C-alpha positions in Angstrom: -177.9 100.0 -61.0 -177.8 102.8 -58.5 -174.3 103.8 -59.8 -175.7 104.1 -63.3 -178.7 106.1 -62.0 -176.4 108.7 -60.3 -174.2 108.8 -63.3 -177.2 109.6 -65.5 -178.3 112.3 -63.0 -174.8 113.8 -63.0 -174.8 113.9 -66.8 -178.2 115.6 -66.9 -177.1 118.2 -64.4 -173.9 118.8 -66.4 -175.9 119.3 -69.5 -178.1 121.9 -67.8 -175.1 123.7 -66.5 -173.6 123.7 -69.9 -176.6 125.5 -71.3 -176.2 128.2 -68.7 -172.4 128.8 -69.2 -170.1 129.7 -72.0 -167.5 127.0 -72.6 -164.0 128.2 -73.2 -160.6 127.3 -74.5 -157.4 128.4 -72.8 -153.8 128.7 -74.0 -152.1 128.6 -70.6 -148.7 129.9 -71.8 -145.5 130.5 -69.9 -145.5 134.2 -70.9 -149.1 134.9 -71.9 -152.5 133.4 -71.2 -155.3 133.7 -73.9 -158.9 132.8 -73.4 -161.4 131.9 -76.2 -165.1 131.9 -75.3 -167.5 129.8 -77.4 -169.6 132.1 -79.6 -167.5 135.1 -78.9 -163.9 134.3 -80.0 -160.7 135.4 -78.3 -161.7 137.7 -75.5 -158.6 137.9 -73.3 -154.8 138.1 -73.8 -152.8 138.9 -70.7 -149.4 138.1 -69.2 -149.2 134.9 -67.1 -148.0 137.0 -64.1 -149.4 137.2 -60.6 -148.3 139.7 -57.9 -148.6 138.4 -54.3 -148.1 139.9 -50.9 -145.4 137.8 -49.2 -146.7 137.7 -45.7 -150.3 136.9 -46.4 -150.0 135.2 -49.8 -152.8 137.6 -50.9 -153.1 138.1 -54.6 -152.5 141.8 -55.3 -152.7 141.9 -59.1 -153.0 139.5 -62.1 -152.2 139.8 -65.8 -151.4 143.2 -67.2 -151.5 144.9 -63.9 -149.1 142.4 -62.4 -146.6 142.5 -65.3 -146.2 146.3 -64.8 -144.9 145.4 -61.3 -142.1 143.1 -62.6 -138.8 144.5 -61.2 -140.7 147.4 -59.5 -142.3 145.9 -56.4 -141.4 146.7 -52.8 -140.0 143.9 -50.7 -143.4 143.0 -49.3 -144.8 142.2 -52.8 -143.4 139.7 -55.4 -144.5 139.4 -59.0 -144.1 135.9 -60.3 -144.8 133.7 -63.2 -146.6 130.5 -62.1 -145.8 128.7 -65.4 -142.4 127.5 -66.3 -141.4 125.8 -69.5 -145.0 125.4 -70.4 -146.0 123.6 -67.2 -147.3 124.6 -63.8 -144.5 125.4 -61.3 -146.8 126.8 -58.6 -150.3 125.2 -58.6 -151.8 127.5 -56.0 -150.8 130.7 -57.8 -151.9 129.2 -61.2 -155.3 128.4 -59.7 -155.7 132.0 -58.5 -154.7 133.2 -61.9 -157.2 131.0 -63.7 -159.9 132.0 -61.3 -159.3 135.6 -62.1 -159.3 135.1 -65.9 -162.4 132.9 -65.9 -164.3 135.4 -63.7 -163.1 138.3 -65.9 -164.5 136.7 -69.1 -167.5 135.1 -67.6 -168.8 136.8 -64.4 -170.0 134.0 -62.1 -173.7 133.2 -62.3 -175.6 130.9 -60.1 -174.5 127.3 -60.6 -172.7 128.0 -63.9 -169.4 126.2 -64.6 -167.8 126.1 -68.0 -166.2 123.2 -69.8 -162.6 124.2 -70.6 -160.2 123.0 -73.3 -156.6 123.7 -72.3 -153.5 123.4 -74.5 -150.5 121.7 -73.1 -147.0 120.9 -74.4 -146.5 117.5 -75.9 -144.8 114.9 -73.7 -145.5 116.3 -70.3 -145.9 113.8 -67.5 -149.2 112.5 -66.1 -148.4 114.4 -62.8 -148.1 117.6 -64.8 -151.4 116.9 -66.6 -153.1 116.3 -63.3 -151.8 119.6 -62.0 -153.4 121.4 -65.0 -156.7 119.6 -64.5 -156.8 120.2 -60.8 -156.0 123.9 -61.1 -158.7 124.4 -63.8 -161.3 122.4 -61.7 -160.5 124.3 -58.6 -160.8 127.5 -60.6 -164.4 126.6 -61.6 -164.2 124.3 -64.6 -167.0 121.7 -65.0 -165.0 119.5 -67.4 -161.4 119.8 -68.4 -160.1 118.6 -71.8 -156.4 118.7 -72.6 -155.1 119.1 -76.2 -151.4 119.2 -77.2 -150.3 122.8 -78.1 -148.9 122.0 -81.6 -152.1 120.1 -82.5 -154.2 123.1 -81.2 -152.0 125.5 -83.2 -152.4 123.4 -86.4 -156.2 123.4 -85.9 -156.2 127.1 -85.2 -154.3 128.1 -88.4 -156.6 125.9 -90.5 -154.3 123.0 -91.4 -156.1 119.9 -92.7 -155.0 117.8 -89.7 -157.8 115.2 -90.2 -156.6 114.3 -93.6 -154.1 111.5 -94.4 -151.2 113.8 -95.2 -148.2 115.4 -93.5 -148.7 118.7 -91.7 -145.7 120.2 -89.8 -146.2 123.0 -87.3 -143.7 124.9 -85.2 -145.2 126.7 -82.2 -142.8 129.1 -80.4 -144.2 130.1 -77.0 -142.6 131.9 -74.2 -141.2 128.9 -72.4 -141.1 126.1 -75.0 -140.9 125.6 -78.8 -143.0 122.7 -79.9 -142.5 120.8 -83.2 -145.0 118.3 -84.6 -145.9 116.4 -87.7 -149.6 115.6 -87.7 -151.7 113.3 -89.9 -155.2 111.8 -89.5 -155.9 113.9 -86.4 -152.9 112.5 -84.5 -149.3 113.5 -83.8 -147.0 111.2 -85.8 -143.8 112.8 -84.3 -143.4 115.6 -81.7 -140.5 117.3 -80.1 -140.4 120.1 -77.5 -137.4 122.1 -76.5 -137.1 124.6 -73.6 -135.8 127.3 -75.9 -138.3 130.0 -76.9 -139.2 133.6 -76.3 -138.0 133.8 -72.6 -134.7 132.2 -73.5 -134.2 134.9 -76.2 -134.9 137.6 -73.7 -132.4 136.1 -71.3 -129.8 135.9 -74.1 -130.2 139.6 -74.8 -129.9 140.5 -71.1 -126.7 138.4 -70.8 -125.2 139.8 -74.0 -125.6 143.4 -72.8 -124.3 142.5 -69.3 -121.1 141.0 -70.8 -120.5 143.5 -73.6 -121.6 146.8 -72.0 -121.7 146.0 -68.3 -125.4 147.1 -68.5 -128.1 145.5 -66.4 -131.6 145.5 -67.9 -134.9 143.9 -66.9 -137.2 141.4 -68.6 -139.5 144.1 -70.0 -136.7 146.0 -71.6 -135.1 142.9 -73.1 -138.5 141.8 -74.6 -138.8 145.3 -76.1 -135.4 145.1 -77.7 -136.3 141.7 -79.2 -139.5 143.0 -80.7 -138.1 146.2 -82.0 -134.7 145.2 -83.5 -134.3 141.4 -83.0 -133.7 139.2 -86.0 -132.5 135.7 -87.0 -131.5 136.7 -90.6 -129.6 139.7 -92.0 -131.9 142.6 -92.6 -132.0 144.7 -95.8 -131.6 147.7 -93.5 -130.1 147.1 -90.1 -131.8 148.8 -87.1 -130.6 150.7 -84.1 -132.1 151.3 -80.6 -131.2 153.3 -77.5 -131.3 151.1 -74.4 -131.5 152.3 -70.8 -130.3 150.3 -67.8 -127.9 150.3 -64.8 -124.2 150.4 -65.2 -122.8 147.4 -63.3 -119.5 149.2 -62.5 -120.7 152.7 -61.5 -124.1 151.6 -60.3 -125.7 154.5 -62.1 -128.3 154.8 -64.8 -126.8 154.5 -68.3 -128.0 154.7 -71.9 -126.3 152.9 -74.8 -127.1 152.3 -78.5 -127.3 148.8 -79.9 -127.8 147.5 -83.4 -129.8 144.6 -84.8 -126.5 143.0 -85.8 -125.5 142.8 -82.2 -128.9 141.5 -81.1 -128.8 138.9 -83.9 -125.4 137.8 -82.5 -126.9 137.6 -79.0 -129.7 135.4 -80.3 -127.5 133.2 -82.4 -127.5 130.2 -80.0 -131.2 130.2 -79.3 -132.1 130.6 -83.0 -129.7 127.7 -83.9 -131.4 125.5 -81.3 -134.7 126.0 -82.9 -133.3 125.4 -86.4 -131.6 122.2 -85.3 -134.8 120.9 -83.6 -136.7 121.7 -86.9 -134.2 119.5 -88.8 -134.4 116.8 -86.2 -138.2 116.7 -86.5 -137.9 116.3 -90.3 -135.3 113.5 -89.8 -137.9 111.5 -87.7 -140.8 112.0 -90.1 -141.9 109.0 -92.2 -140.9 109.2 -95.9 -144.5 109.4 -97.2 -145.3 112.4 -94.9 -142.0 114.0 -95.8 -143.0 114.0 -99.4 -146.2 115.9 -98.5 -144.1 118.6 -96.7 -142.3 119.4 -99.9 -145.5 120.9 -101.2 -147.2 122.0 -98.0 -144.1 123.3 -96.2 -143.9 124.2 -92.5 -146.2 126.5 -90.7 -145.0 128.6 -87.8 -147.2 129.9 -85.0 -146.7 131.5 -81.6 -145.3 134.9 -80.7 -141.7 133.8 -81.2 -142.4 133.1 -84.9 -142.6 136.9 -85.4 -138.8 137.2 -84.9 -137.6 138.9 -88.1 -136.1 136.4 -90.6 -136.7 133.3 -88.5 -138.9 131.8 -91.3 -136.2 132.6 -93.9 -133.5 131.0 -91.7 -135.5 127.8 -91.2 -136.4 127.6 -94.9 -132.8 128.0 -95.9 -131.6 125.3 -93.5 -134.4 122.8 -94.3 -135.0 123.4 -98.0 -138.7 123.6 -97.4 -141.2 126.5 -97.7 -142.0 128.1 -94.4 -145.1 130.1 -93.7 -146.0 132.3 -90.7 -149.6 131.8 -89.7 -152.0 134.7 -89.7 -152.2 136.2 -86.2 -149.7 133.6 -84.9 -150.1 134.8 -81.3 -153.7 133.4 -81.1 -153.2 130.2 -83.1 -153.2 127.9 -80.1 -156.2 129.4 -78.3 -158.2 129.6 -81.6 -157.5 125.9 -82.0 -158.9 125.1 -78.5 -162.0 127.1 -79.5 -162.4 125.1 -82.7 -162.1 121.9 -80.6 -165.1 123.0 -78.6 -167.1 123.2 -81.8 -166.2 119.7 -83.1 -168.5 116.7 -82.9 -167.7 114.5 -79.9 -166.3 111.6 -81.9 -163.8 113.9 -83.7 -162.9 115.8 -80.5 -162.2 112.5 -78.7 -159.5 111.6 -81.2 -157.8 115.0 -80.6 -157.7 114.8 -76.8 -154.5 114.4 -74.9 -156.5 113.5 -71.8 -160.0 114.3 -70.5 -161.5 114.3 -67.1 -164.8 112.9 -68.2 -165.7 110.6 -71.1 -167.3 112.8 -73.8 
């Protein structure tokens, strides 16, 4: 009796707090964190990077300001990414990062704490889920709802996930590429590989080191990928001047590289994504496979913008492949749409929730 009374009081207080705060959805990505505020849309997109003072563990910078410090900090400061392969590798730093982003989009008011929907990779462990929930709660969340990233991406791009038909989504993040076939609001089959945008950047760095004895940083490698990277032969191949450090002479050096070379550097990572796409299709029930012949595959996430990757997957699978509108924000828009759904619909989509909605 008393327990039910206090439970009712807590529910009443949570409802009042909900009216005073703006609930939000978060795509807590390995490379980038995006925040959606209910009623406002996507309000933040910043790198998942935190700069910390070594001796005191004091946070010096977060997001855009911290990314500018990558590879450029003095010995007393380290710029790190607290997310690895889509999951939390450093809970304390992740908590500090979330606190910063939440405060930035919703300046703290008296007693206000938002409910937060967070996208997570499919198949992560209960311990990893708990780490996400604890970090968000300690950062100021009132309630925490977890939704698998490919499901959130599918919702974000407007796929009819509630219908009894096959919908296949490929979400290429910084740390992981997630593949899922969804029907009736649930994931029929999902696969996640630790090959994505960051792996592409590392492949480019390694190629230039081996081929030209040139050492470059993460930011330069990412710029090369964006400007001339491709997964399929281009009608007009591109060229780019790259600056780095000569590993033999130890001096600054500039070289010219082509999109053909970068395509060669990315060959293994691209093939891994293609192979995982085919594996997902092989595990899809026949009835849903038939639906995909018409509906095709939808790609989301920043990695889907690699030139020709959609053509490559379409050629290898024999299915039409579409890149979502604004693929970078697909997942976070999906978390935002989840906030707007009726409770009984939202409950079916959850990976895990802290409270019973």
